[in-house]
Every structure is written in structure tokens, then in C-alpha cells.
C-alpha positions in Angstrom: 0.0 0.0 0.0 2.9 2.4 0.7 4.4 1.8 -2.7 1.1 2.8 -4.3 1.0 6.0 -2.2 4.6 6.9 -3.2 3.8 6.2 -6.9 0.7 8.4 -6.7 2.6 11.2 -5.0 5.4 11.1 -7.6 2.9 11.1 -10.5 1.1 14.1 -9.1 4.4 15.9 -8.3 5.5 15.5 -12.0 2.4 17.4 -13.3 3.6 20.7 -14.6 7.2 20.0 -13.9 8.3 21.6 -17.2 6.5 24.9 -16.5 3.2 26.5 -17.4 1.3 25.1 -20.4 1.7 27.0 -23.7 -1.1 27.7 -26.1 -0.3 26.5 -29.7 -0.1 29.1 -32.5 -3.4 29.5 -34.4 -3.6 28.1 -37.8 -5.6 29.4 -40.8 -8.4 27.1 -41.8 -9.7 26.8 -45.4 -13.0 25.6 -46.7 -14.1 22.1 -45.9 -13.4 19.8 -42.9 -9.9 19.1 -41.8 -8.8 16.9 -39.0 -5.1 16.8 -37.9 -3.6 15.2 -34.9 -0.1 15.9 -33.8 1.9 16.1 -30.6 4.3 14.2 -28.4 4.4 12.5 -25.1 7.1 11.3 -22.8 7.8 10.0 -19.3 11.0 10.0 -17.3 13.5 12.2 -15.8 15.4 14.9 -17.8 17.7 17.7 -17.0 18.2 20.9 -19.0 
């Protein structure tokens, strides 16, 4: 049970570790329907 509590604490502590969220730049949309998905995800420890 303690391991689960430590994991939950570490997961919550990592939220927002890289700073405030940034709004993406607006894109121009043309006529019609367009659906794009892009992005990235990662997990781990990094130093800058």
C-alpha cells in the first residue's frame, strides 16, 4: 500500500514539472473539414 501511495505522490508531483502550459499558435483554416492530430508524449527524468 505504501508503494502505491509513493507512486501516486510522484505522479502528481510530476504534473507541470516543465512549466506553465503554452497555447499553440493559431492556424488558418480553409474551406471544408480538416482533422489533424499531432503532438508528443514522454515520461521519465530529464535535466536541461
